[in-house]
FIPADO-606304 format. One line per field, with one value per residue (C-alpha): residue number from 1; residue in three letters; y, z, x. Coordinates in Angstrom, 1 decimal. Each point is the difference from the previous one (the first is absolute). Layout:
<lomis>
k: (NUM  ...) $
r: (ALA  ...) $
py: (Y  ...) $
pz: (Z  ...) $
px: (X  ...) $
</lomis>
This chain:
<lomis>
k: (1  2  3  4  5  6  7  8  9  10  11  12  13  14  15  16  17  18  19  20  21  22  23  24  25  26  27  28  29  30  31  32  33  34  35  36  37  38  39  40  41  42  43  44  45  46  47  48  49  50  51  52  53  54  55  56  57  58  59  60  61  62  63  64  65  66  67  68  69  70  71  72  73  74  75  76  77  78  79  80  81  82  83  84  85  86  87  88  89  90  91  92  93  94  95  96  97  98  99  100  101  102  103  104  105  106  107  108  109  110) $
r: (MET  ALA  TRP  GLU  TRP  SER  HIS  THR  ALA  GLU  GLY  ILE  GLU  GLY  ALA  ARG  GLN  ARG  LEU  GLU  ARG  LYS  GLY  LEU  THR  TRP  LEU  ARG  GLU  CYS  HIS  ALA  GLU  ASN  CYS  ALA  ALA  VAL  PRO  GLU  THR  ASP  GLY  ALA  ARG  ALA  PRO  ALA  LEU  ASP  LEU  ASP  ARG  TYR  ALA  PHE  GLU  LEU  ARG  HIS  ALA  ARG  ASP  LEU  CYS  ARG  ASP  VAL  LEU  VAL  ASP  ALA  ILE  TRP  ARG  ALA  ALA  GLU  GLU  ILE  ARG  THR  CYS  ASP  ASN  GLY  GLY  HIS  ALA  LEU  TRP  MET  CYS  PRO  TRP  GLY  CYS  HIS  THR  VAL  PRO  PRO  GLU  PRO  VAL  ARG  GLY  ALA  VAL  VAL) $
py: (59.0  -3.0  -0.8  -3.0  -0.2  0.8  1.1  -0.8  -2.9  2.6  1.5  -3.3  -1.2  3.6  -0.6  -3.9  2.0  2.4  -2.5  -2.1  3.0  0.7  -0.4  -3.4  1.3  1.7  -3.6  -2.1  2.6  -0.1  -4.5  -0.2  2.5  -2.3  -3.3  1.6  1.3  -1.7  0.7  0.8  -2.5  2.6  1.4  3.2  1.2  0.6  -3.5  0.2  -0.2  -3.3  1.6  -2.9  -1.8  3.3  0.2  -3.8  1.1  3.0  -2.7  -2.6  2.9  0.4  -3.2  0.5  1.3  3.3  -2.2  -2.1  3.1  2.1  -3.3  -0.3  3.2  0.6  -3.1  1.0  3.6  -1.9  -1.8  3.3  2.1  3.2  3.4  3.7  2.0  1.5  -3.0  1.4  -2.8  -3.0  -1.6  -3.2  -0.8  0.0  3.6  2.0  1.0  -1.5  0.5  0.8  2.5  -1.7  1.9  -1.5  0.5  2.7  0.6  0.1  -1.1  2.1) $
pz: (142.3  2.7  2.8  2.2  3.0  3.2  2.4  3.8  1.3  1.5  -3.8  -1.1  2.3  -1.0  -3.8  0.8  2.5  -3.1  -1.9  1.8  -0.1  -4.0  -1.5  -1.4  -3.7  0.8  1.3  -3.0  -2.6  1.5  0.4  -3.7  -0.9  1.9  -1.3  -3.6  -0.3  -2.0  0.4  -2.1  -0.6  -0.1  3.7  -1.3  -0.8  1.3  0.3  -3.1  0.9  -1.5  -0.7  -0.2  3.1  1.8  -0.9  0.9  3.4  0.4  -0.3  2.4  2.7  0.6  1.7  2.3  3.6  1.3  1.7  -2.6  -2.5  2.4  0.8  -3.8  -0.5  2.8  -1.3  -3.3  1.3  2.4  -3.1  -2.2  3.0  -2.3  1.7  -1.3  -0.2  3.3  1.7  0.4  -1.5  0.1  -3.3  0.2  -3.7  -2.4  -1.7  3.2  -0.9  3.3  2.8  4.1  2.1  2.3  3.1  3.5  -0.6  2.6  -0.1  -3.4  -2.7  -3.5) $
px: (109.3  -0.8  1.5  0.3  -2.0  2.7  -3.0  0.0  -2.1  -3.1  0.7  -0.6  -3.3  -1.4  -0.2  -1.6  -2.8  -0.1  -0.5  -2.6  -2.1  -0.1  -3.8  -0.7  0.2  3.3  1.4  -1.7  1.5  3.6  -0.2  -1.4  3.2  2.3  -1.2  0.1  3.6  2.1  3.4  2.4  3.1  2.7  -1.2  0.9  -3.9  -3.0  -2.2  -3.0  -3.2  -2.5  -3.0  -1.9  1.9  -1.3  -3.5  -0.5  2.0  -2.0  -3.2  1.3  0.9  -3.2  -0.5  2.8  -0.4  2.1  2.6  0.9  0.4  2.4  1.8  0.7  0.6  2.5  1.7  0.4  1.3  2.7  1.6  -0.4  1.4  -0.3  -0.3  -0.6  3.3  0.0  -2.2  -3.2  -1.7  0.6  -1.0  -2.8  -0.1  3.3  -0.6  -0.8  -3.9  -1.1  2.2  -0.3  2.3  2.6  -1.7  -2.1  -3.3  -1.6  -3.6  -1.5  1.8  -1.0) $
</lomis>
């Protein structure tokens, strides 16, 4: 089960900060998933993944800098505005396999 975001401004900012600290491989994979998502027309199910487009976008993402990847992922996440049941992980992709917690960054991020 998934919920819509309903976090404080500090929580949302913390999620953005945690996204900015993710590794390049994670960012590239997440960006490629967002680009390759094929929305369902009935809106009742999760989008499908176009595997050919995913492979293309993953190759293309190697040429994108960290800031561009983070901005694109954040825009996609703001559109889907989904988090796990309980609100402990904000989805950065349509399937919730790439998430960040809505917590302010304090010290080292794991």
